[in-house]
N, C-alpha and C positions, 0 to 999 in steps of 0.2 A: 503494499499500499504505499503510496505517496505522503510523504509528510504536510507538505502546503500545496493546494491547488488554488492558483488564481484565475478569476473569470474576469476578462478584459485586458487588452494590450494596451491602452492609453498611456498617459503619463502615470496615473496611481500605480495601474498594475504592472509596468515595467519596472518602476521604481521598486513595488512590493517583492515583486521576482527576484531582482537583483540581492535585496536585501535578505530576503530569505536563505538563496543560495550562498551568499557572503557569510551567514551564520551556521552553514553546513547542512540546510535541511535539503531534502530531497524534493525538488520544487517542479511544478507543472505549471506554466502559463498555457492558458486557452483562450483563442481570439475568435470571436465570431466570423471576422473579415480580416482586414490587411493589420499588420502589426502598426502601431503607432497610434490607433485610435482615431476619436474624433479630432483630435489636437493636430494629427499630422493629415489626415485624410479629408477631413470636412470641415476643419475649425480654423486656428490660426495660420496654419502654412498656405493652404490655398486662398484664405482671404486676404492674407498679406502680398501673397503674388498679385493678385489682382489689384489690390490697393496700389502696389507699387507700378502697376501700368496706368491705372489712373493719375499717379503722381508724374511719370514720365510725359503721359500727355498734358499736362500743365505746365511742367519744365519745356516742353517743345513751345507752346504758344507764348511763352516768355523770349524766346530767343531773340526775336527784334529787338527787345528793349537791352539788349547787349550788342547789338550790330551784327547780328547772327542774320542772313537772310535764308529762308527755308519754305518750303510750302505747308500748307495746313496739314496736320497728322491726321491720317486715317487708320482707324482700327481694323484690322484683321482679327475677328473674333475667335474664330475656329484654330487659327495659329496662337491666340493667347490661351486659350485652353490647353493647346498641346504644349506649351509652356508651362500651365499649370500643372499638367501631368507630368513632365518632367521634373519640375521642382519636388514635388511630392514624392516621387519614385526616389529621386536622388536622397532625399532627407530621410527615407524610410531604410534605403539600403546602407547608405553611410553615415547613419547617426551612430554616435559612441556609444548610445546605450544599446543598439542592436548588436553592436560588437561584442560589448560586454555581456549580453544575454549569451550569446555564443561561447566565449570563453567560460564564464561562471558554470556551464554545465546544465543551464535550464533547459528543460524539454518545453519546447515550443510546438504549440497546434495552431496553425493559422487558418482561416477559413472553415472553421469548424461548423458555423451556424450557431444559433442561439442555443444557450443552455438551460438546461432545467434540473431544478436538484429531484431526485429519486427518494433519496433520505437524507439525513444529517451528514452521511459521509460518502455520497455518491452523486454524481452528475452525468447527464447525458444530454448530447446534444444533437442538432437537427441532423447532422452526418452521418449518427450512428456512433461517434465516439462515446465510451463510457468509463469514465475514471472514479476512483475511490481515493479518499484522502482522510487524514486525519484532522485536519484544519482546512478551512476555506477562506480564502478574500473575496468579496465581492466588487469588482470595480468595472461595473457595465456602463456606468456613464449617465447620460440624461440624453431625453429625445425633444423634440419641440412639442410646445403644449398644443393639443388639439381643443378646438372650442365648439360648445354645443350648440352649434348657430345652423340652421337652414342653408344647403348650398355649400357648406363647408368644404366639401369634397371638390369643388371648383378653385379652390386657393392652392397656393404652393408654401414651399418652406425653404429657408436659404438654401438649402442643399438642390433643391430644383434649380434657383437662381443661378447657382455657380455652373450648372449643367446644360445651360441652356445651348442650342446651336448659333443663336444669332441675338443681337442685341435688340432688346424689344422695344418698339417706339414709347411706350408708357407703362408704368407700373404704378399700383399702389402698394405701400408698404404700411402694413398695421403693425404697432407697437415701434417704440423708439428707444430700446434699452442698446444696449451696446451692438447687438446683431443688426437690429433694424436698422440704426443710422449708418453702420457701415456699409448694407447694402443698399440704402439710399444714396450715400454719397457717391459710393464706387460707380454706380450705373447712371448717377447725373453725371459724371464726367466722361461715360461713355457716350452721353447723347440721348438718354432714356428722359423723358418728362417723367418727374417723381411726384407725386402726392403722400406725404408721410402724416399717418392718423397716429393720435396720441390721446388716449382717454384722459389723461390726468392734465394738470394745468401747465406741466413743462415738459420737454424732451429731456432723456436722460438724467430722470429725476432722481437718481441715486449721486449723481454730481454735486459740487458746490452750485447754489443758484446763480452766481454770476457767470459760471462756466456753461450753465444750460441756456440762459439767456443769450450769450455771445453765440453758442453754436447755433440757435434758432435763428439769430440774427445773419449769420454766415451762410445757413442754409437757403433763407430766403434771396438773399443777394446772389446766391449762384443759379437761383431760378428754381428751387425745389419749395413746392407748396406745401406749408407745414399747417396741419389743423390740429391744433390745441384744445383739450376740453371738447371734442368732436361729438360727445353724446355715446350712444348704444347703436350697434351693430344689430340691424332686425334680420338681414340676410343676404347671402350672395346669391347673384344668379347669371346665367349665359347673357351677354350682351353682344352685338354684331362686331365690337371690337375685341372681345374677349370675356370679360368677368366684370359684373357689375356689383358694387358695394351698395347696399341700402341701410341707411342709418336716422336713428330718430335723435335731432338737437333741438332740446328748450321746445318740444311738442310740434317740431316741423318736420316732415318727411325730407331726406334729402337722398341724391344717388351721385355717386360718380363711376364711370365705366373706364377701363384700361387695359392694354393687352394681358395683363397677368396681375395678381394679388398676392404679395406675398405676406405672410402672417408669421410676425417674430415677436410673440408675447410670452417669450420666458421658457424655461427647460422644466421637466417633472422627470422623475428617475425613471429609469429604464428597467423596469421591475415585472412587468406585465407577466412576461413569459418564464420567470425564474421558477414559478412555483413556490414562493417563499413562505407563503400561509402554511402550505401542507408541512413544513418543517420547523414551524414556530418563529420564523422572523418577524419581528415587528417592525410596522411602518408608522412614522409620525403622522401629525395630522396633515401636512401637506402632500403625503404619500413619499415621502423619502425615507431611507433605511432608519431607523434610530439606533444611533452607536453612540455609545458612551465616550469620554475622554481618552480610553485607551484604543479606541474605535473597536469596541467589539459588541456584536448585536446581542439580542435577547437569547440567542443560543450560543453557548459558551465556545464553541469551536467554529464560529463563523464569525468573521470580522467583516468591516466594509470601508471603503476608502473612496476618495474622490468625488465627484459629482452626484454621485447615487446617494450622499450624506446629505444635500443638499445645503452644505459650508459655502464659503466663497467658491465659485464655481470658475475657477482659473487654473492655469497648469502649475505655478508655483504652489499652490496651496495642495493640491492633486498629487504633486511629488512629495511632499511633506506627509500627507495622509499616508501614502504607498510606504512610506519609510517606517511610520510609526506603527502603521497596523501589522506589517511583517515581524518588526521586532517583538512585538507583543504576542504574536501568533507563534513564535519560535521559543521566545525566551520566557512565557509568562508576562502577566500585566506589570511592566517594569517602567514604560516610557508613556507618561500621558503628553497628549497632543497640547504644545503651548501657543499661544497667538503670538504672531511675527508681523513686521512691517510688510504691507503688502500693496506694492504699487500697482496700478491698474489701468491701462489705458485702451483708447480704439485707435484704429488707422483709416479714421475719416479726413475730410478735407473742409475746415484745418482740422488736424489732429486735436485730442483732448486727453488727459491724462490726469489722476491723483495719488496720493498717498497721505494717510493720517486721517485727521478729522476733518469734515465741512467745518465751514463758518459756523453755521447754525448748531451742530453738534458740538462744536466746543464750546459754544457760549451757554450751552446747559450746565456745565460743570467745571468752568474756567473763566477768569478775569482775562479776555484775550486783547491783543493787539493784530492788527492785520495790516500788512503791506502790499503793494501792489504795483509792477511796472509794466507798461505797455511794450509791445513789441517795436512800435514805432519810436522808440526810445534808446533801443540796444544796437550796437553797429553791426554785428553779423545778420541780424535780420533786415537791417536798412540795407545792406550789400548786396544780399538775396532776392531783395524785392518782397519779402513775406514779412511785412509790417502788421498784418492783422492778429491779433492775440495779445496775451498777457501773461506773467506768471504772480500767482499770489501765494504769500507767505501767513500763517497763521502760527501765532506765538504765546506762550503763558506769560502774563504780566510778572507773575511773581518769580516764576523760575529762569525765565527768559529761553525756555527751551522750545524747540519746534514742535508744534502740534501736527500741522498739516500743510501741504503744498498742493496748489491746483494750477494747472498751466491749460491754456488752450492756444493752439497756435503750431508754426513749424517745429518739428522734433520734439513735440510736447512729450512723447512717452519716454525719449531718451533723457530729456532733463528731468523727469520726475524720478528717473532711476537713481540718478546723483541724489537727489533731496531725500530718498529713501534712507541711501546708506547715512546721511547727515542725521535723518531721526533716529535710525537705529542704533546710533553712534551716542545718542544723547546730547547731541550738539546744542548749544545757544546760538543764538542769533549772531550774536557779535564773534563768536568763533569761526560761523560758516562765512561771515562777512569777509573777513580776514586771511580765506584762502587765495591764493593768487592764481586763480583758473588760468588757463591760456587765452589768448587773446587774436583775435575776436572768434568767438564760440558762442552756440546758443546756451550751452551749460552756464557760460558766463553772466547769465541773468540770474543766476542764485544768490551770488555775493552781493549785486547790486540790491535786491529786494531784501535780502538779508540786513544789509547797511541801513535801509529806510526803516526796517522795524528797530534795529538797533538804535535809530537816533530817537525814534520814540519814547525809547526806555530810557534814554539818557545814559546809555551805554558807551564808554570810550572804545575807541578805535584806532590802535597803535598804527596799523597798516591798512589804510583803506582803499581796497582793491576796486570799488566802485569808482574812483576818482579817474580811473582809466577811460570809462565809458563817456564820463564829463557829463551826463546828463541821467537824472534819475528822480523819479518821484514817488 
């Protein structure tokens, strides 16, 4: 019998397999499809590839500003999809994690189909694979949420959008979380007329309010029609152009037609076919697997990691989950899950990213100061003609430590990685302000905004790196 059986070969499952094997356990990793899971095959990797293509189109249209004459860029979507496939395959084959799986002696079963529990120590897959194990770690991730609305079968998911054979003339996107706004932004760059529907008062509602407002403004300036507080969807139906959404707002019935409608209203746990109830694995009120701080489920020999637990559903946390779950599955309950600094960002145009607390959240438990520097006041963004956006820093007035950083604009995701390290290190704003980062860079905005916060706190700066920029606010 195998010591540890891991279901799902995304980030959580792969890390769990590596950790389990490292600890000496006989380990089997079962993938329903390709190695890498959603992250590699249907998530960040293909999304970032398409976003890069959108970025290149935008760059090409800027060439004339720098004296470079060229024709208007034309997108060959079939060639772009071929490039996406090349990238995904390259990542899948040459991933350092894949090499480690092979060298650590993990038995990998790819394309096994969906697995289901026969009993607490046995699973069987659609392809007839039957495996017994002492302990299991469930890492089967999440799937797009289905809406109980008439005509929902006429809609598409983000996966369908990536698999199109040509760029649609028009698209309705329902839901403005990270997935929805990336779909909207990417296809808008490709020339699709986008209408973005958000039932709440602001798009990307988990972001700082200033970032949400700035992204909505940028989207509208780019031609995206943003419907906030749009009301309630009554139905979807076929239309001459493709699909029609019928919705009720303030008592008035409205409809919009488009070539396709993409629903991106969040993720639910991918548990429906695992037969968890039969073996006693409990779900929480949202339908995610209920796991404790050791990532042990209600069944002592079954653990869970990654998106299926409903925690922060991003790759770094999935990797952490996999490590913790495997450690506890092999060694006993010795390693509790701890909260870490978790930067989050999306590859829209413009990019946005965050780490730490939003201003609203920080004000509930701290006396805070905020500082904000616009991209039109920093050298690198001016050089590159990317003057839309800002960097916002939130600090505790008493300790002067950084509580949060929120960025919208060019390289926002990369800037926030640097801020995450500063927060993880427990840095004060005056300490960040005095780090002489290279000039001119996008990350160089961080000492500038930190110096602004330090001035509000009456802190003395011995080396004022912000003076290099010569202009800060």
